[in-house]
Biopython code that builds the backbone (N, CA, C, O; Angstrom):
import numpy as np
from Bio.PDB.StructureBuilder import StructureBuilder

atoms = [
    (1, "MET", "N", (8.485, -25.965, 90.528)),
    (1, "MET", "CA", (9.569, -25.452, 89.718)),
    (1, "MET", "C", (10.774, -26.389, 89.862)),
    (1, "MET", "O", (11.112, -26.789, 90.976)),
    (2, "PRO", "N", (11.421, -26.741, 88.749)),
    (2, "PRO", "CA", (12.573, -27.654, 88.832)),
    (2, "PRO", "C", (13.778, -26.983, 89.499)),
    (2, "PRO", "O", (13.879, -25.756, 89.521)),
    (3, "PRO", "N", (14.677, -27.788, 90.037)),
    (3, "PRO", "CA", (15.876, -27.230, 90.671)),
    (3, "PRO", "C", (16.748, -26.468, 89.655)),
    (3, "PRO", "O", (16.676, -26.707, 88.449)),
    (4, "ASN", "N", (17.561, -25.555, 90.172)),
    (4, "ASN", "CA", (18.431, -24.748, 89.317)),
    (4, "ASN", "C", (19.345, -25.598, 88.444)),
    (4, "ASN", "O", (19.595, -25.251, 87.289)),
    (5, "GLN", "N", (19.846, -26.711, 88.984)),
    (5, "GLN", "CA", (20.737, -27.577, 88.212)),
    (5, "GLN", "C", (20.041, -28.116, 86.968)),
    (5, "GLN", "O", (20.661, -28.236, 85.911)),
    (6, "VAL", "N", (18.789, -28.434, 87.087)),
    (6, "VAL", "CA", (18.029, -28.943, 85.943)),
    (6, "VAL", "C", (17.849, -27.837, 84.903)),
    (6, "VAL", "O", (18.016, -28.073, 83.707)),
    (7, "ILE", "N", (17.514, -26.652, 85.354)),
    (7, "ILE", "CA", (17.321, -25.524, 84.435)),
    (7, "ILE", "C", (18.626, -25.191, 83.723)),
    (7, "ILE", "O", (18.635, -24.971, 82.512)),
    (8, "ILE", "N", (19.734, -25.152, 84.471)),
    (8, "ILE", "CA", (21.038, -24.860, 83.867)),
    (8, "ILE", "C", (21.423, -25.952, 82.877)),
    (8, "ILE", "O", (21.910, -25.656, 81.786)),
    (9, "GLY", "N", (21.212, -27.195, 83.242)),
    (9, "GLY", "CA", (21.520, -28.306, 82.339)),
    (9, "GLY", "C", (20.717, -28.231, 81.054)),
    (9, "GLY", "O", (21.259, -28.449, 79.971)),
    (10, "LEU", "N", (19.446, -27.928, 81.161)),
    (10, "LEU", "CA", (18.596, -27.790, 79.982)),
    (10, "LEU", "C", (19.053, -26.624, 79.117)),
    (10, "LEU", "O", (19.098, -26.735, 77.892)),
    (11, "ALA", "N", (19.394, -25.501, 79.755)),
    (11, "ALA", "CA", (19.869, -24.328, 79.010)),
    (11, "ALA", "C", (21.160, -24.644, 78.263)),
    (11, "ALA", "O", (21.314, -24.249, 77.107)),
    (12, "LEU", "N", (22.084, -25.347, 78.903)),
    (12, "LEU", "CA", (23.341, -25.718, 78.239)),
    (12, "LEU", "C", (23.095, -26.675, 77.082)),
    (12, "LEU", "O", (23.679, -26.522, 76.008)),
    (13, "PHE", "N", (22.231, -27.663, 77.300)),
    (13, "PHE", "CA", (21.916, -28.612, 76.235)),
    (13, "PHE", "C", (21.339, -27.893, 75.023)),
    (13, "PHE", "O", (21.768, -28.132, 73.894)),
    (14, "LEU", "N", (20.372, -27.018, 75.251)),
    (14, "LEU", "CA", (19.747, -26.292, 74.144)),
    (14, "LEU", "C", (20.732, -25.350, 73.455)),
    (14, "LEU", "O", (20.695, -25.197, 72.234)),
    (15, "THR", "N", (21.616, -24.719, 74.234)),
    (15, "THR", "CA", (22.629, -23.838, 73.652)),
    (15, "THR", "C", (23.546, -24.616, 72.725)),
    (15, "THR", "O", (23.784, -24.194, 71.593)),
    (16, "PHE", "N", (24.062, -25.746, 73.190)),
    (16, "PHE", "CA", (24.953, -26.546, 72.348)),
    (16, "PHE", "C", (24.223, -27.106, 71.134)),
    (16, "PHE", "O", (24.804, -27.211, 70.054)),
    (17, "PHE", "N", (22.960, -27.465, 71.304)),
    (17, "PHE", "CA", (22.181, -27.975, 70.177)),
    (17, "PHE", "C", (22.015, -26.909, 69.096)),
    (17, "PHE", "O", (22.209, -27.184, 67.912)),
    (18, "VAL", "N", (21.659, -25.698, 69.506)),
    (18, "VAL", "CA", (21.433, -24.607, 68.553)),
    (18, "VAL", "C", (22.745, -24.146, 67.920)),
    (18, "VAL", "O", (22.784, -23.823, 66.732)),
    (19, "MET", "N", (23.816, -24.117, 68.710)),
    (19, "MET", "CA", (25.092, -23.586, 68.228)),
    (19, "MET", "C", (25.965, -24.626, 67.526)),
    (19, "MET", "O", (27.012, -24.267, 66.987)),
    (20, "ALA", "N", (25.573, -25.889, 67.514)),
    (20, "ALA", "CA", (26.409, -26.951, 66.950)),
    (20, "ALA", "C", (26.865, -26.675, 65.516)),
    (20, "ALA", "O", (28.053, -26.840, 65.237)),
    (21, "PRO", "N", (25.999, -26.266, 64.597)),
    (21, "PRO", "CA", (26.485, -26.003, 63.235)),
    (21, "PRO", "C", (27.510, -24.871, 63.181)),
    (21, "PRO", "O", (28.481, -24.950, 62.427)),
    (22, "THR", "N", (27.304, -23.834, 63.965)),
    (22, "THR", "CA", (28.245, -22.707, 63.996)),
    (22, "THR", "C", (29.577, -23.148, 64.586)),
    (22, "THR", "O", (30.632, -22.825, 64.041)),
    (23, "LEU", "N", (29.539, -23.873, 65.678)),
    (23, "LEU", "CA", (30.766, -24.347, 66.312)),
    (23, "LEU", "C", (31.527, -25.308, 65.404)),
    (23, "LEU", "O", (32.758, -25.287, 65.371)),
    (24, "GLN", "N", (30.809, -26.146, 64.671)),
    (24, "GLN", "CA", (31.457, -27.070, 63.737)),
    (24, "GLN", "C", (32.158, -26.306, 62.621)),
    (24, "GLN", "O", (33.271, -26.656, 62.228)),
    (25, "GLU", "N", (31.509, -25.267, 62.112)),
    (25, "GLU", "CA", (32.112, -24.448, 61.055)),
    (25, "GLU", "C", (33.369, -23.742, 61.559)),
    (25, "GLU", "O", (34.370, -23.676, 60.845)),
    (26, "VAL", "N", (33.326, -23.222, 62.763)),
    (26, "VAL", "CA", (34.504, -22.571, 63.351)),
    (26, "VAL", "C", (35.632, -23.586, 63.517)),
    (26, "VAL", "O", (36.786, -23.288, 63.207)),
    (27, "ASN", "N", (35.309, -24.769, 63.999)),
    (27, "ASN", "CA", (36.322, -25.802, 64.172)),
    (27, "ASN", "C", (36.961, -26.181, 62.838)),
    (27, "ASN", "O", (38.185, -26.259, 62.732)),
    (28, "ASP", "N", (36.131, -26.414, 61.821)),
    (28, "ASP", "CA", (36.644, -26.858, 60.521)),
    (28, "ASP", "C", (37.439, -25.780, 59.798)),
    (28, "ASP", "O", (38.472, -26.071, 59.195)),
    (29, "ASN", "N", (36.964, -24.537, 59.853)),
    (29, "ASN", "CA", (37.557, -23.479, 59.034)),
    (29, "ASN", "C", (38.581, -22.614, 59.753)),
    (29, "ASN", "O", (39.359, -21.917, 59.102)),
    (30, "ALA", "N", (38.597, -22.644, 61.085)),
    (30, "ALA", "CA", (39.520, -21.769, 61.817)),
    (30, "ALA", "C", (40.428, -22.542, 62.776)),
    (30, "ALA", "O", (41.651, -22.412, 62.710)),
    (31, "LEU", "N", (39.842, -23.340, 63.659)),
    (31, "LEU", "CA", (40.651, -23.985, 64.686)),
    (31, "LEU", "C", (41.586, -25.059, 64.143)),
    (31, "LEU", "O", (42.779, -25.057, 64.445)),
    (32, "GLN", "N", (41.048, -25.974, 63.344)),
    (32, "GLN", "CA", (41.901, -27.047, 62.830)),
    (32, "GLN", "C", (43.034, -26.519, 61.949)),
    (32, "GLN", "O", (44.173, -26.955, 62.113)),
    (33, "PRO", "N", (42.761, -25.589, 61.012)),
    (33, "PRO", "CA", (43.885, -25.024, 60.248)),
    (33, "PRO", "C", (44.902, -24.305, 61.146)),
    (33, "PRO", "O", (46.101, -24.347, 60.874)),
    (34, "LEU", "N", (44.434, -23.650, 62.205)),
    (34, "LEU", "CA", (45.355, -22.982, 63.131)),
    (34, "LEU", "C", (46.201, -24.011, 63.874)),
    (34, "LEU", "O", (47.417, -23.852, 63.980)),
    (35, "PHE", "N", (45.570, -25.062, 64.386)),
    (35, "PHE", "CA", (46.305, -26.094, 65.120)),
    (35, "PHE", "C", (47.300, -26.824, 64.224)),
    (35, "PHE", "O", (48.349, -27.271, 64.690)),
    (36, "ASN", "N", (46.972, -26.944, 62.939)),
    (36, "ASN", "CA", (47.866, -27.599, 61.976)),
    (36, "ASN", "C", (48.888, -26.633, 61.387)),
    (36, "ASN", "O", (49.634, -26.983, 60.472)),
    (37, "GLU", "N", (48.912, -25.416, 61.919)),
    (37, "GLU", "CA", (49.843, -24.364, 61.502)),
    (37, "GLU", "C", (49.727, -24.031, 60.014)),
    (37, "GLU", "O", (50.714, -23.686, 59.366)),
    (38, "GLU", "N", (48.507, -24.140, 59.484)),
    (38, "GLU", "CA", (48.246, -23.777, 58.092)),
    (38, "GLU", "C", (47.917, -22.294, 57.960)),
    (38, "GLU", "O", (48.103, -21.704, 56.895)),
    (39, "ILE", "N", (47.427, -21.692, 59.048)),
    (39, "ILE", "CA", (47.084, -20.269, 59.061)),
    (39, "ILE", "C", (47.581, -19.656, 60.362)),
    (39, "ILE", "O", (47.883, -20.366, 61.322)),
    (40, "GLY", "N", (47.663, -18.327, 60.383)),
    (40, "GLY", "CA", (48.079, -17.622, 61.587)),
    (40, "GLY", "C", (46.893, -17.273, 62.468)),
    (40, "GLY", "O", (45.740, -17.527, 62.121)),
    (41, "ILE", "N", (47.201, -16.689, 63.604)),
    (41, "ILE", "CA", (46.164, -16.369, 64.590)),
    (41, "ILE", "C", (45.190, -15.316, 64.072)),
    (41, "ILE", "O", (43.994, -15.392, 64.355)),
    (42, "GLU", "N", (45.681, -14.337, 63.320)),
    (42, "GLU", "CA", (44.790, -13.292, 62.803)),
    (42, "GLU", "C", (43.814, -13.853, 61.773)),
    (42, "GLU", "O", (42.633, -13.504, 61.774)),
    (43, "GLU", "N", (44.309, -14.719, 60.901)),
    (43, "GLU", "CA", (43.436, -15.360, 59.912)),
    (43, "GLU", "C", (42.423, -16.261, 60.619)),
    (43, "GLU", "O", (41.257, -16.309, 60.227)),
    (44, "ALA", "N", (42.861, -16.971, 61.650)),
    (44, "ALA", "CA", (41.947, -17.834, 62.404)),
    (44, "ALA", "C", (40.854, -17.003, 63.067)),
    (44, "ALA", "O", (39.691, -17.406, 63.080)),
    (45, "TYR", "N", (41.216, -15.849, 63.616)),
    (45, "TYR", "CA", (40.224, -14.967, 64.238)),
    (45, "TYR", "C", (39.190, -14.515, 63.210)),
    (45, "TYR", "O", (37.987, -14.549, 63.472)),
    (46, "ASP", "N", (39.666, -14.089, 62.038)),
    (46, "ASP", "CA", (38.743, -13.647, 60.990)),
    (46, "ASP", "C", (37.816, -14.777, 60.560)),
    (46, "ASP", "O", (36.613, -14.578, 60.390)),
    (47, "ARG", "N", (38.389, -15.963, 60.388)),
    (47, "ARG", "CA", (37.575, -17.110, 59.966)),
    (47, "ARG", "C", (36.593, -17.536, 61.053)),
    (47, "ARG", "O", (35.476, -17.955, 60.750)),
    (48, "ALA", "N", (36.995, -17.433, 62.298)),
    (48, "ALA", "CA", (36.124, -17.852, 63.403)),
    (48, "ALA", "C", (35.018, -16.841, 63.666)),
    (48, "ALA", "O", (33.906, -17.222, 64.030)),
    (49, "SER", "N", (35.309, -15.566, 63.487)),
    (49, "SER", "CA", (34.301, -14.558, 63.813)),
    (49, "SER", "C", (33.165, -14.514, 62.796)),
    (49, "SER", "O", (32.042, -14.154, 63.145)),
    (50, "THR", "N", (33.437, -14.873, 61.552)),
    (50, "THR", "CA", (32.409, -14.793, 60.511)),
    (50, "THR", "C", (31.174, -15.644, 60.822)),
    (50, "THR", "O", (30.064, -15.117, 60.750)),
    (51, "PRO", "N", (31.308, -16.935, 61.165)),
    (51, "PRO", "CA", (30.093, -17.712, 61.479)),
    (51, "PRO", "C", (29.326, -17.168, 62.684)),
    (51, "PRO", "O", (28.096, -17.199, 62.706)),
    (52, "PHE", "N", (30.055, -16.671, 63.684)),
    (52, "PHE", "CA", (29.376, -16.097, 64.844)),
    (52, "PHE", "C", (28.643, -14.817, 64.465)),
    (52, "PHE", "O", (27.528, -14.575, 64.928)),
    (53, "LYS", "N", (29.267, -13.998, 63.626)),
    (53, "LYS", "CA", (28.603, -12.775, 63.167)),
    (53, "LYS", "C", (27.340, -13.113, 62.386)),
    (53, "LYS", "O", (26.303, -12.472, 62.562)),
    (54, "GLN", "N", (27.431, -14.127, 61.519)),
    (54, "GLN", "CA", (26.261, -14.514, 60.733)),
    (54, "GLN", "C", (25.141, -15.011, 61.641)),
    (54, "GLN", "O", (23.978, -14.658, 61.445)),
    (55, "PHE", "N", (25.488, -15.827, 62.633)),
    (55, "PHE", "CA", (24.483, -16.338, 63.565)),
    (55, "PHE", "C", (23.834, -15.195, 64.339)),
    (55, "PHE", "O", (22.609, -15.113, 64.433)),
    (56, "MET", "N", (24.669, -14.314, 64.892)),
    (56, "MET", "CA", (24.125, -13.217, 65.693)),
    (56, "MET", "C", (23.294, -12.265, 64.846)),
    (56, "MET", "O", (22.245, -11.801, 65.293)),
    (57, "ALA", "N", (23.744, -11.966, 63.631)),
    (57, "ALA", "CA", (22.995, -11.051, 62.763)),
    (57, "ALA", "C", (21.633, -11.638, 62.404)),
    (57, "ALA", "O", (20.646, -10.910, 62.304)),
    (58, "GLN", "N", (21.582, -12.953, 62.211)),
    (58, "GLN", "CA", (20.315, -13.620, 61.890)),
    (58, "GLN", "C", (19.323, -13.534, 63.042)),
    (58, "GLN", "O", (18.112, -13.528, 62.822)),
    (59, "HIS", "N", (19.830, -13.467, 64.269)),
    (59, "HIS", "CA", (18.977, -13.498, 65.452)),
    (59, "HIS", "C", (18.955, -12.169, 66.200)),
    (59, "HIS", "O", (18.673, -12.125, 67.397)),
    (60, "THR", "N", (19.254, -11.092, 65.487)),
    (60, "THR", "CA", (19.243, -9.752, 66.070)),
    (60, "THR", "C", (18.208, -8.905, 65.352)),
    (60, "THR", "O", (18.130, -8.905, 64.124)),
    (61, "ARG", "N", (17.423, -8.189, 66.127)),
    (61, "ARG", "CA", (16.461, -7.275, 65.502)),
    (61, "ARG", "C", (17.208, -6.125, 64.839)),
    (61, "ARG", "O", (18.185, -5.611, 65.383)),
    (62, "GLN", "N", (16.743, -5.732, 63.675)),
    (62, "GLN", "CA", (17.372, -4.649, 62.921)),
    (62, "GLN", "C", (17.396, -3.353, 63.729)),
    (62, "GLN", "O", (18.371, -2.603, 63.674)),
    (63, "GLU", "N", (16.327, -3.088, 64.477)),
    (63, "GLU", "CA", (16.259, -1.863, 65.274)),
    (63, "GLU", "C", (17.348, -1.831, 66.345)),
    (63, "GLU", "O", (17.910, -0.773, 66.629)),
    (64, "ASP", "N", (17.646, -2.986, 66.937)),
    (64, "ASP", "CA", (18.684, -3.043, 67.964)),
    (64, "ASP", "C", (20.058, -2.776, 67.365)),
    (64, "ASP", "O", (20.870, -2.060, 67.952)),
    (65, "LEU", "N", (20.312, -3.346, 66.207)),
    (65, "LEU", "CA", (21.593, -3.112, 65.541)),
    (65, "LEU", "C", (21.724, -1.653, 65.129)),
    (65, "LEU", "O", (22.787, -1.052, 65.287)),
    (66, "GLU", "N", (20.647, -1.085, 64.604)),
    (66, "GLU", "CA", (20.664, 0.327, 64.203)),
    (66, "GLU", "C", (20.952, 1.234, 65.396)),
    (66, "GLU", "O", (21.630, 2.252, 65.252)),
    (67, "LEU", "N", (20.445, 0.872, 66.566)),
    (67, "LEU", "CA", (20.693, 1.651, 67.772)),
    (67, "LEU", "C", (22.188, 1.758, 68.058)),
    (67, "LEU", "O", (22.693, 2.844, 68.341)),
    (68, "PHE", "N", (22.893, 0.632, 67.984)),
    (68, "PHE", "CA", (24.322, 0.646, 68.299)),
    (68, "PHE", "C", (25.151, 1.260, 67.177)),
    (68, "PHE", "O", (26.204, 1.842, 67.439)),
    (69, "ILE", "N", (24.702, 1.142, 65.956)),
    (69, "ILE", "CA", (25.388, 1.819, 64.851)),
    (69, "ILE", "C", (25.271, 3.328, 65.038)),
    (69, "ILE", "O", (26.246, 4.062, 64.885)),
    (70, "LYS", "N", (24.069, 3.775, 65.369)),
    (70, "LYS", "CA", (23.844, 5.207, 65.592)),
    (70, "LYS", "C", (24.620, 5.693, 66.817)),
    (70, "LYS", "O", (25.234, 6.760, 66.780)),
    (71, "TYR", "N", (24.594, 4.917, 67.895)),
    (71, "TYR", "CA", (25.290, 5.292, 69.126)),
    (71, "TYR", "C", (26.789, 5.454, 68.885)),
    (71, "TYR", "O", (27.411, 6.362, 69.437)),
    (72, "ASN", "N", (27.368, 4.585, 68.072)),
    (72, "ASN", "CA", (28.799, 4.636, 67.770)),
    (72, "ASN", "C", (29.129, 5.623, 66.660)),
    (72, "ASN", "O", (30.292, 5.783, 66.290)),
    (73, "GLN", "N", (28.110, 6.280, 66.133)),
    (73, "GLN", "CA", (28.274, 7.238, 65.039)),
    (73, "GLN", "C", (29.065, 6.618, 63.884)),
    (73, "GLN", "O", (29.957, 7.241, 63.308)),
    (74, "ALA", "N", (28.710, 5.388, 63.569)),
    (74, "ALA", "CA", (29.389, 4.648, 62.510)),
    (74, "ALA", "C", (28.519, 4.617, 61.262)),
    (74, "ALA", "O", (27.300, 4.773, 61.326)),
    (75, "GLU", "N", (29.169, 4.416, 60.141)),
    (75, "GLU", "CA", (28.422, 4.227, 58.902)),
    (75, "GLU", "C", (27.851, 2.821, 58.896)),
    (75, "GLU", "O", (28.427, 1.891, 59.460)),
    (76, "ARG", "N", (26.712, 2.690, 58.248)),
    (76, "ARG", "CA", (26.044, 1.388, 58.196)),
    (76, "ARG", "C", (26.872, 0.413, 57.361)),
    (76, "ARG", "O", (27.150, 0.689, 56.194)),
    (77, "PRO", "N", (27.273, -0.730, 57.943)),
    (77, "PRO", "CA", (28.040, -1.724, 57.188)),
    (77, "PRO", "C", (27.205, -2.314, 56.060)),
    (77, "PRO", "O", (25.990, -2.473, 56.188)),
    (78, "GLU", "N", (27.868, -2.636, 54.959)),
    (78, "GLU", "CA", (27.158, -3.192, 53.804)),
    (78, "GLU", "C", (26.947, -4.695, 53.922)),
    (78, "GLU", "O", (25.964, -5.223, 53.403)),
    (79, "THR", "N", (27.856, -5.389, 54.597)),
    (79, "THR", "CA", (27.730, -6.838, 54.759)),
    (79, "THR", "C", (27.810, -7.191, 56.240)),
    (79, "THR", "O", (28.259, -6.391, 57.062)),
    (80, "VAL", "N", (27.373, -8.382, 56.559)),
    (80, "VAL", "CA", (27.415, -8.863, 57.941)),
    (80, "VAL", "C", (28.856, -8.920, 58.435)),
    (80, "VAL", "O", (29.134, -8.587, 59.587)),
    (81, "GLU", "N", (29.767, -9.338, 57.572)),
    (81, "GLU", "CA", (31.166, -9.468, 57.964)),
    (81, "GLU", "C", (31.785, -8.131, 58.355)),
    (81, "GLU", "O", (32.762, -8.100, 59.104)),
    (82, "GLU", "N", (31.234, -7.033, 57.861)),
    (82, "GLU", "CA", (31.773, -5.705, 58.157)),
    (82, "GLU", "C", (31.251, -5.132, 59.476)),
    (82, "GLU", "O", (31.753, -4.108, 59.940)),
    (83, "ILE", "N", (30.264, -5.770, 60.079)),
    (83, "ILE", "CA", (29.713, -5.265, 61.342)),
    (83, "ILE", "C", (30.717, -5.570, 62.454)),
    (83, "ILE", "O", (31.062, -6.733, 62.665)),
    (84, "PRO", "N", (31.187, -4.554, 63.163)),
    (84, "PRO", "CA", (32.113, -4.813, 64.275)),
    (84, "PRO", "C", (31.411, -5.574, 65.403)),
    (84, "PRO", "O", (30.236, -5.344, 65.691)),
    (85, "LEU", "N", (32.148, -6.474, 66.025)),
    (85, "LEU", "CA", (31.581, -7.225, 67.140)),
    (85, "LEU", "C", (31.178, -6.306, 68.286)),
    (85, "LEU", "O", (30.282, -6.643, 69.060)),
    (86, "THR", "N", (31.828, -5.149, 68.405)),
    (86, "THR", "CA", (31.478, -4.202, 69.471)),
    (86, "THR", "C", (30.074, -3.640, 69.297)),
    (86, "THR", "O", (29.501, -3.119, 70.254)),
    (87, "MET", "N", (29.512, -3.735, 68.106)),
    (87, "MET", "CA", (28.133, -3.304, 67.871)),
    (87, "MET", "C", (27.180, -4.494, 67.810)),
    (87, "MET", "O", (26.044, -4.412, 68.277)),
    (88, "LEU", "N", (27.647, -5.594, 67.236)),
    (88, "LEU", "CA", (26.771, -6.741, 67.023)),
    (88, "LEU", "C", (26.467, -7.493, 68.321)),
    (88, "LEU", "O", (25.326, -7.895, 68.548)),
    (89, "VAL", "N", (27.461, -7.683, 69.158)),
    (89, "VAL", "CA", (27.249, -8.451, 70.393)),
    (89, "VAL", "C", (26.220, -7.787, 71.313)),
    (89, "VAL", "O", (25.299, -8.466, 71.768)),
    (90, "PRO", "N", (26.342, -6.478, 71.605)),
    (90, "PRO", "CA", (25.307, -5.888, 72.468)),
    (90, "PRO", "C", (23.925, -5.865, 71.817)),
    (90, "PRO", "O", (22.917, -6.018, 72.507)),
    (91, "ALA", "N", (23.868, -5.676, 70.498)),
    (91, "ALA", "CA", (22.574, -5.699, 69.809)),
    (91, "ALA", "C", (21.956, -7.091, 69.897)),
    (91, "ALA", "O", (20.745, -7.223, 70.072)),
    (92, "PHE", "N", (22.777, -8.123, 69.778)),
    (92, "PHE", "CA", (22.317, -9.503, 69.891)),
    (92, "PHE", "C", (21.819, -9.779, 71.310)),
    (92, "PHE", "O", (20.821, -10.475, 71.496)),
    (93, "ALA", "N", (22.509, -9.239, 72.299)),
    (93, "ALA", "CA", (22.144, -9.480, 73.699)),
    (93, "ALA", "C", (20.797, -8.864, 74.061)),
    (93, "ALA", "O", (20.097, -9.355, 74.947)),
    (94, "LEU", "N", (20.441, -7.780, 73.366)),
    (94, "LEU", "CA", (19.144, -7.161, 73.648)),
    (94, "LEU", "C", (18.040, -8.083, 73.190)),
    (94, "LEU", "O", (16.862, -7.755, 73.333)),
]
sb = StructureBuilder()
sb.init_structure("model")
sb.init_model(0)
sb.init_chain("A")
sb.init_seg("    ")
for serial, (resi, resn, name, xyz) in enumerate(atoms, 1):
    if name == "N":
        sb.init_residue(resn, " ", resi, " ")
    sb.init_atom(name, np.array(xyz, "f"), 0.0, 1.0, " ", f" {name:<3s}", serial, name[0])
structure = sb.get_structure()
């Protein structure tokens, strides 16, 4: 079995590789406009959360998301952007 440092390094490399398009979109659409004072912090948050929500929704089982929607006694969101992170993140983690 390889040492822990090798496993952690491989996990980080694969994470950055998989997340690169999402991180690039967040940088282009949220961070750079915020740093250039073109948008405010709330707009930057909305713009940054959308790509992450799309990524997580794509990689989350529908049953897991339904579990947290039911648990929170919430109505089913019509779009990915309407799913609260408080429901999407734990469903994604499962």
